[in-house]
ZAMARGU-4260 file (C-alpha; in steps of 0.2 Angstrom, whole numbers, plus 5000, padded with zeros to 4 digits):
<rodrens>
0) 4957/5076/4942 | 4965/5060/4944 | 4963/5049/4960 | 4978/5049/4971 | 4983/5031/4975
5) 4996/5022/4986 | 5001/5005/4980 | 5007/4993/4994 | 5020/4980/4990 | 5007/4966/4986
10) 5001/4976/4971 | 5018/4974/4963 | 5021/4956/4968 | 5004/4950/4962 | 5009/4955/4944
15) 5021/4940/4943 | 5012/4928/4955 | 5009/4913/4945 | 5001/4904/4960 | 4985/4915/4959
20) 4981/4917/4941 | 4965/4927/4944 | 4974/4939/4955 | 4988/4940/4943 | 4976/4944/4928
25) 4967/4957/4938 | 4984/4965/4943 | 4990/4966/4925 | 4974/4974/4920 | 4975/4987/4934
30) 4993/4991/4928 | 4987/4993/4911 | 4976/5007/4917 | 4989/5015/4929 | 4991/5031/4919
35) 4973/5035/4924 | 4978/5038/4942 | 4991/5048/4951 | 5000/5033/4958 | 5013/5032/4972
40) 5021/5021/4984 | 5035/5023/4997 | 5053/5018/5001 | 5046/5004/5012 | 5039/4996/4996
45) 5055/4997/4987 | 5064/4990/5002 | 5052/4975/5003 | 5054/4972/4984 | 5073/4972/4986
50) 5071/4957/4997 | 5064/4947/4983 | 5075/4931/4982 | 5075/4929/4963 | 5086/4941/4955
55) 5077/4942/4938 | 5060/4944/4947 | 5068/4957/4959 | 5074/4967/4944 | 5057/4967/4936
60) 5048/4972/4952 | 5060/4986/4955 | 5057/4992/4937 | 5039/4994/4941 | 5043/5008/4952
65) 5049/5019/4937 | 5037/5033/4934 | 5029/5032/4952 | 5031/5045/4965 | 5042/5036/4979
70) 5039/5044/4996 | 5052/5044/5010 | 5047/5036/5026 | 5046/5051/5038 | 5047/5052/5057
75) 5029/5058/5057 | 5024/5042/5047 | 5033/5031/5060 | 5024/5040/5074 | 5007/5038/5066
80) 5011/5019/5063 | 5016/5018/5081 | 4999/5026/5086 | 4990/5012/5075 | 4999/4999/5085
85) 4996/5007/5102 | 4977/5008/5098 | 4977/4989/5093 | 4974/4992/5075 | 4990/4983/5070
90) 5002/4972/5080 | 5020/4975/5081 | 5023/4961/5069 | 5012/4970/5057 | 5022/4986/5058
95) 5026/4987/5039 | 5007/4987/5036 | 5005/5001/5048 | 5019/5011/5040 | 5011/5009/5023
100) 4994/5015/5029 | 5003/5030/5038 | 5012/5034/5022 | 4996/5034/5012 | 4987/5045/5025
105) 5000/5058/5027 | 5004/5060/5009 | 4985/5063/5007 | 4981/5049/4995 | 4963/5045/4991
110) 4965/5026/4991 | 4977/5013/4997 | 4977/4998/4985 | 4982/4981/4992 | 4980/4963/4990
115) 4982/4960/5008 | 4965/4955/5014 | 4971/4949/5031 | 4979/4965/5037 | 4973/4979/5026
120) 4958/4976/5014 | 4947/4973/5029 | 4932/4983/5034 | 4934/4982/5053 | 4953/4987/5052
125) 4949/5001/5040 | 4936/5008/5052 | 4949/5007/5066 | 4962/5015/5056 | 4950/5029/5052
130) 4945/5031/5070 | 4963/5034/5074 | 4965/5046/5060 | 4950/5056/5064 | 4956/5057/5083
135) 4972/5064/5076 | 4964/5077/5064 | 4970/5067/5049 | 4960/5062/5034 | 4952/5045/5032
140) 4958/5033/5019 | 4949/5020/5009 | 4959/5003/5007 | 4953/4992/4993 | 4959/4979/4981
145) 4965/4983/4963 | 4949/4976/4955 | 4938/4988/4965 | 4945/5004/4956
</rodrens>
């Protein structure tokens, strides 16, 4: 059985990020192994990628969505992300991060992959997320960077 993984926007954008060569190389290596996983993302990631200023890069980023399950953002996801904010896990400025987590949790992913160490790949924040999840009768989620898988 393949691990079910949710990819946040940073996992796409790092593929072309020439400013961080190590991260880019690790991201390319991860994408080469993508078929080993049941990978998905959400409409939020697509919306964020569509804001890429460079038209050529935007086109290539959006092409990376091909073959992935793309989950719609539901009212339940919005409500859970609001619970995260209310519990102090995220600030209102970080609402998109909260929505990514809610999407991963409510679509029952095993892992959320991200390069966002400040807001997501963070042991303290993950503990707070999972505390909210457990209090709501929801599954816990592991949030890791691509090299960890």
